[in-house]
C-alpha positions, 0 to 999 in steps of 0.5 A: 146906271150912269149920270146925265150931266153928272147930276141925274141917275139914268138907265135904259128904262128911265130913258125909254120912259122919258122917250114915251112921255115925249111921244105921248105929248107929240101925239096929243098936241093938236087936240085941245082936250087930249093936250089938257088931259096929257098935262094933267096926267103928267102933273099928277105922275110927276108929283107922285114921282117926286113924293115916291122919290123922297120916300124911297130914293135910289131904291125905288122899284128895286133900283129900276128907276133910281131917283136922287135929289136932282131928280126930285127938283126936276120932277116937282118943277115939271109937275108945276109946269104941267099943272100951270099949263093945264090950269092956264088952258082951263078956259078951253074955248078957242076964239075965232078972230074972223067972227064979229061979236054978235050985237 
């Protein structure tokens, strides 16, 4: 286990998890429904990590996923950003500028 930027606990599992989250995001960005589902799942998952981190801290999952105060801040900010993206896209429909409004 080490520290990223001297702030965040990291290990191989933690890094792999974030890599997979990024790959999932890239896999969904072209499909509106998939991207919305991704942001919702990320928001819920990071909110859960925030709460579990507050409860268990560094010992979460027996130390496999160590969480400290800076991780808590990053997780809740990420969750809020994901929920913001989800709710901002709630309209869901795309507007085709080539079509004129019907009278």
